[in-house]
C-alpha positions as CSV (number, residue, x, y, z in Angstrom):
1,M,13.3,-9.0,13.5
2,Y,10.9,-11.9,13.4
3,A,7.4,-12.2,14.9
4,T,7.3,-14.6,17.8
5,S,3.6,-15.2,18.4
6,Q,0.8,-16.1,16.0
7,E,-1.2,-13.1,17.2
8,E,1.6,-10.8,16.4
9,R,2.0,-12.3,12.9
10,N,-1.8,-12.1,12.3
11,W,-1.8,-8.4,13.2
12,G,1.3,-7.8,11.0
13,M,-0.5,-9.5,8.2
14,L,-3.6,-7.4,8.7
15,C,-1.5,-4.3,8.4
16,H,-1.0,-5.3,4.8
17,L,-4.3,-6.8,4.0
18,T,-6.4,-3.9,5.2
19,S,-4.9,-1.8,2.5
20,L,-7.0,-3.7,0.1
21,C,-10.0,-1.9,1.4
22,G,-9.1,0.6,-1.4
23,I,-11.0,-1.8,-3.7
24,L,-14.2,-0.8,-1.8
25,G,-13.5,2.9,-2.3
26,I,-11.9,3.5,1.2
27,P,-8.5,5.1,0.9
28,G,-5.9,2.4,1.1
29,F,-4.0,3.9,4.0
30,I,-6.9,3.9,6.5
31,G,-6.9,0.2,7.3
32,P,-3.1,-0.1,8.0
33,L,-3.3,3.2,9.9
34,I,-6.0,1.9,12.3
35,V,-4.2,-1.4,12.9
36,W,-0.8,0.3,13.3
37,L,-2.1,2.9,15.8
38,I,-3.8,0.3,17.9
39,Y,-1.0,-2.3,18.0
40,K,2.2,-0.5,17.4
41,D,3.1,-0.2,21.1
42,R,2.1,-3.8,21.9
43,Y,4.0,-5.6,19.1
44,P,7.3,-4.4,17.6
45,F,6.6,-6.5,14.5
46,V,3.3,-4.8,13.9
47,D,5.0,-1.4,14.4
48,D,7.5,-2.3,11.7
49,Q,5.0,-3.8,9.2
50,G,2.4,-1.1,9.8
51,R,5.0,1.6,9.0
52,E,6.0,-0.4,5.8
53,S,2.3,-0.7,4.7
54,L,1.6,3.0,5.4
55,N,4.7,4.2,3.6
56,F,3.7,2.1,0.6
57,Q,0.1,3.2,0.5
58,L,1.1,6.9,0.9
59,S,3.7,6.5,-1.9
60,L,1.0,5.0,-4.1
61,M,-1.3,7.8,-3.4
62,I,1.4,10.2,-4.6
63,Y,2.1,8.2,-7.7
64,Y,-1.6,8.0,-8.6
65,L,-2.0,11.7,-8.0
66,V,0.9,12.6,-10.3
67,L,-0.4,10.3,-13.0
68,F,-3.9,11.7,-12.7
69,V,-2.7,15.3,-12.9
70,A,-0.5,14.5,-15.9
71,A,-3.4,12.6,-17.6
72,T,-5.7,15.5,-17.0
73,I,-3.3,18.0,-18.5
74,F,-2.6,15.8,-21.5
75,G,-6.2,14.9,-21.8
76,F,-7.2,18.6,-21.9
77,I,-4.5,19.4,-24.5
78,T,-5.4,16.5,-26.7
79,C,-9.2,16.7,-26.3
80,G,-9.3,13.5,-24.2
81,F,-7.0,11.3,-26.2
82,G,-4.1,11.9,-23.7
83,W,-6.0,9.8,-21.1
84,F,-5.3,6.7,-23.2
85,L,-1.5,7.2,-22.7
86,F,-1.9,7.1,-19.0
87,L,-4.4,4.3,-18.7
88,P,-1.8,1.4,-19.1
89,P,0.6,2.7,-16.3
90,I,-2.4,3.2,-14.0
91,L,-3.6,-0.3,-14.6
92,I,-0.1,-1.7,-14.2
93,I,0.4,0.0,-10.9
94,A,-3.0,-1.2,-9.6
95,V,-2.2,-4.9,-10.5
96,A,1.3,-4.6,-9.1
97,Q,-0.2,-3.1,-5.9
98,L,-2.5,-6.1,-5.5
99,I,0.3,-8.6,-6.1
100,I,2.8,-6.8,-3.8
101,V,0.3,-6.5,-0.9
102,I,-0.5,-10.2,-1.2
103,L,3.2,-11.1,-1.1
104,A,3.7,-8.8,1.9
105,S,0.8,-10.4,3.7
106,V,2.1,-13.9,3.2
107,S,5.5,-12.8,4.4
108,A,4.1,-11.2,7.5
109,N,2.0,-14.2,8.3
110,A,5.2,-16.3,8.1
111,G,6.8,-13.9,10.6
112,T,9.3,-12.4,8.2
113,P,9.4,-8.6,7.8
114,Y,8.6,-7.4,4.2
115,R,10.1,-4.3,2.6
116,Y,8.0,-2.8,-0.2
117,P,9.7,-1.8,-3.4
118,F,9.3,1.8,-4.7
119,S,8.2,3.0,-1.3
120,I,9.0,6.4,0.0
121,R,10.0,6.3,3.7
122,F,7.7,8.8,5.5
123,L,7.5,7.1,8.9
């Protein structure tokens, strides 16, 4: 499935880019959810890319939650030193998230569907 119009590609790209609102403290799934809910019935490409972006952002929330719980438990057991074990994986996931979202946005802008790696399919 390829996007046909520039408007469809733009909204597909925004499904990915709005997830970067997480940098501002807004949960990363809110932006893609809004774009997807508004345009999913109008554009099939936006429906597909919105689902991809939402699945990826929800998967990341689960991964971060598991890391946070594990870091808290190990941090409590080791009087805070356990946090240092989990800081590198959290930073690696954050940087990978940024890079992957940019790649997905560029792909959607070209009209090519993007499939996120390590994404759990919820929708």
